[in-house]
N, C-alpha and C positions, 0 to 999 in steps of 0.2 A: 533385449534379443532382438529387439527390431532393427535396432542399428548395426548391430553384431551378423544381420541378414544382408542389409543393404550393402555394407562392407565385403560380403563375402560375394555376393554377385558380381560387383566389380573388381575383385580380385583374380589371379591368375588360378583361377580351378577349372581343371579340366571338364568337368561334368556337374552344375549346380543344383544338385538333387541332396536328401535329406542326408545322407551318409557323408557326401563330399563337404558339406556347409559344415556337417557338425565337427569334422574332422578338423576343419581350416580354423573354428572358431575354438576349438580347445575341446571339445565333449569326446567323450568316450565311445557313446551311443548317440544315433541321432531322435532318443525319445522326447528330449526338449526339444528339436527343432519340429517335431511331428506333432507334438501338445500347442506347440507355438501355432503353426497351420491351420490344425483340425481342430482343436477342441478351448483354445484360450476365447477369451471374450470381447476383445477389441474389433472394432468396425473398421471393416475396410472402405467403406463409401466416404467416412469422416478422414482417414489417409489420401482418399481421392481428392475429397475437395480442400486439403492443406497442399497436397500436390498442384492441383491447378493453381491456387493462389501464388503459390512457388514460380511456377513457370510464366505467370502473366506478370507479376512484379519484374521478372528481368527480361521478358521477350514482348510484352504487351507492345502494340502498335493498332491505331485504327483501321488501318489496311490489312490487320491479320487475317488469315482464312482458317477458317476449322473444316478439316479435312475427314470424310467418313469412308472407312475401306475395313475390311474384315479380311481375316486369316486364320488358317487352320493349323491345327497340332494333332499330326496322326497319332493314333493310340492302338493299343490292342485290347481283346476284350469288349465287354458290353456296360460294363460298371461304371465307369468315369461318367460325372455328371455331363450330359448332352452329348455321348458319345453316339454316334451312328453313321451309316453308310450315306454320304454325303460329300457333295463337288468339293475336291480341296484346291484350291489356286494355285498352290506350290507344286503339284504335281500335273495339274490340268487334267484331272481325273475323280471316278468316285472314289474315295479311300474310306474307312473305317477311321474316324478323326472326330476332334472337337473343333467347331467353329465360333469364334467371336469377332463380335463387331469393336472398334475402336475409331475414337475421334483423338485427332492431334491436332495440334496448335503450332502454325507455322508461318512465319514471317520472314523477311530478307535477313534477319539477323540471325536465326535459327530455328528449330522446330524441336516439337517432344508431345510424348503420347498422354494426353489427360482425362481421357474416360476409357471406359470399358465395358461390354456386356458378353457374357456367355448366350449362345443363340441354342433354344432349346428346340430340336425338331419335332413333328408330331408324333413320332412313335414315342417321346419321351411323356409328351402333353397326355397321352392315353394311357399310361402306365403308373397310376398313382402309388401303387407301392414302391417302385423303384426310384420316382422323386423322394419319397418320403425317406428311404434309405439314404440317399444323398443330400439328404437335406435341402432339398429345394425349397423355398418358401409358397407356399399356397398357392396364393394369387400368380405367381409366375409360372405355374405348372396346369394351371386350370385350361389356358389355351396357348394357341402357338401366335405367337408374335412376330412378326416378319423382320427380317433383317432391318430394312428402309426404318419401319416404324421402330427399332432402337436406336439408330442414327437419330431421325427426328427426336425423339427424348435426350440425347446427347446435346444437341443444338438448343435445345429449351432449358438444360439444366447450364448450359454456359450463360444463354442469355439471362436465366434468373440470377446467375452470378454475378450479373455484369462484366462477363468478359469480355472486352473492345475488341472485335472483328468484325469486317466489312462484308465477308463473305463465305459460302460453303462451297467445296469443290467435292466430285465424288466420280467413281467409275460409273459404267452404264449399267451394273445390279441397281446403284442409287438413282441414277439416273432416269430409267424408265419407269420409276416407280411414279405415278402421276398425283398419288396423294402426297407422298413427302413433297414435291414438288409444290404444290397447291398449298400446303401446310405453312413453308417458306414465305411462299409469297402473299397470304395472309398476314405475316409478321415484318412484311417489307424487306424480306431478308435477302440481299442479292445472291445469285449462284450461277456456278458454271459445272457443269454434270454430261460426261458422256453419254449418248444414247445409242441403241443398236440402227441401223441403217433402215429397218421398217418401221421407225418410229414416224408419225404423222406430223407434217405442220400443214397449217393453213396463212393463206394471203386472199384478198380479194381477186387478184389477178390469176391465181393459180387455183384456187379451190384448197381441196385436200390434198396432199400429195406426200408419198415416202420421202425421207430427208435426201436419201441418193437421187430419187427420180427429182426432185425440185433441184438439187446442185446442179445434176445435168440438165433440166431445161432453163433456168433462170440463170442469166450472164452475170457472173459474180468477180468482183474485181479483187484479185487475190494480191498481197505484199509480203514480202519476205521478213521475217522477223525471227529473234532468239526467243525461246520461253525459258530459259536459266542454263546453266552448266551442266551437263553432265557427266560420265565416266569418260568420253571422248571428247571433252571440250563442249562449247555449246551446242546448245540442241536449238538447230534452225529447220523452220518448215516456212511453206508460203500458207498466209492464211485470208480468210474472207468472213465478211460479216453481212448478216440480212437480216431485215426486221421482218418478222413473222408472229404466227398467234401460234401458243402452245395449247391443244385440245388438252382438256381435262386440268387445266388450271385452277386458281383461285375464281371463286364465282365474279362473273364480269369481267375477267380477263386482268391485266397488271391492275396493280394499284396506280392512282395518280402520281405520276413523275416518274413510272417507270416502265421498262419496255420487255417483249418477248425478242430474242434473238438467236439466229441458228447461225453458231461458231463454224467453221470448216476449216479441218486442216489437211494439208497434202504435202505429201513428202515428197523433198527436192530430188533425190535421186530416182525414185518410182513415183510419178503420179499419179497411178493408179490405185496407189494406197492413199485411202483418203480416211478421213474420221469426223465425226459429227457429236456436235456438244450445244446442250439446251442451254441458254442463258437467260438470265432475270437480272436485269442491272437497272440502275438510275439511267434517264434520260441525258443523252450528251457524255457518257460513260465512253474514254476513247479504247479502241482495240486495242492499244498496248499495253493498259491496267486488265482487260481481259484476258490476253496473253499470258501475262506476268501470272495471274490467277491458275490459268491451266495449268502452268509451268510448276508451279509450288503444290500440287496435287500429288504430285510423283513423289513429295517428301516423307508422306506414310510409308511408301517403300523403303526408305533411307531409315526412317525408325523402326520398321519391323527387323530389317537386315541386322541393326547394331544392336537392338534389343535382344534377339537372339543370339548373337555371334558373343555379344559382350556382356551382358544382363541377365543369362539365362531363362529369356522369359518361356523359353520352348522345354526348359530342361527339369519340370517337376515331374513328381511322380505321386500327384494325392488327387482323391476322387470328390472328394462332395463338392457342395456348392460354395461353402463358405471358405475354403482353402484354396481352392482354384482363385478366387477373386483375391483374397491375400496375397499370395504368390504374384499373381499376374501385376498386383498394384504396386507392392515393394520391388518390381522389377520395372515397372514404369517409374518408379522412384531413381531408380539408381541410373536409367537414362537421363531423367531428367539434370541428375547432378551432372553427368558427364558433359550434358549439353552447356548446361549453365555455367560449369568451370572452363568450357571451352569458349564460349563466346565472352566473358568475361576479361580476357585476355585481348581481348578486341574494344575496351577502352568501354564498355557499356557500364551506364550512370550504375550507383548501386539502387538497390531497391527503398522504396518508400518504407521507413521503418515505421511510419504512424498507420500502415496499413491494415485494415480490421481483417481481424483472423475469420476464417470462415466459421459459419452458425454449425453445432456440433448436427449432425443428423437426427441425435436420440437424447433432447436436452435432459430428459428426464433419468437416464445411465449414470449413476455414480461412479467417477473415476475407480479404479483397483489400485490397491497399495501399489507406489512406483511409478503410475502411469503418469506420462505429462502430456499436455495438449501442446507443445512443440515437438513434433512427429519428426521435424525435419531441420535441424538445427547446424549451419556451417561452424 
């Protein structure tokens, strides 16, 4: 059923919901599809771990980038797990929606989504009855876990799984979270994350200043570089880099051999359009490498667009916690298949056949009849 579901997600099915997926795989009703998502006993986290291993086998590079971002799923009603009036980036306003945090693995070769978590707003954490109806695990429903904290957990899972990566990148929703930045610094993980204009930096010569005031006060040397190809060609900007100290970082400042930096991006056509980025990097890292990472940050938007348009990421009609994670993870698997088959045409080496399989999330669970450990086979 899992294989049939993934095949349906990448098939030319107009709306990849229970009814149309069932019709595509030859079922008279959506009952089996609904049972598979909502009531069967397979573990979506085990599939996530297998998916992550598959992506790493084909795309792994030591300078890979973990990109954190969120996307919204507009919904009607109030019973779908996590749904509430909250900011939806896809419309730029408050909507009744679910919001989920994702982690993408991006390299110059390709990119794919490798982790996901559904965000639970405070209204849900304060309503235990509603959480119980939608089968939200009790530990998750006890207190609000912020989106940056969900992102930090994803990075930690990748680190423990020994995913090869050199950087973490994110937009200002995560970059302004000082706890996330400090956690990465303690692990000596380099990052490039956007920050708002009112974020403070410190130097011995200027004291504490907002980043926009710092950029206006301190002479900066800009150089023109491309951060990668976009829909209209190369995305070129003027860039400048300055050594600073970010308040709220790890205790005692950057770890030995690492620096705090401020990256400033200025539009070529409109010099008043300026963006700021907090950087934690190894001493001696060239600006070109930091700009490359900045360019790969946008790759997660490409993942969202492709997953929604081609893999049914937002086509689901499920309400419970488990069913949501199952559909989303299967959609991520479909996206990974499209990514890997596309990159293999560019003569990528075959994956190491001796690579270890991911450790099951629940080793005590006995596989059901017909269940296989190889969830994704070529």
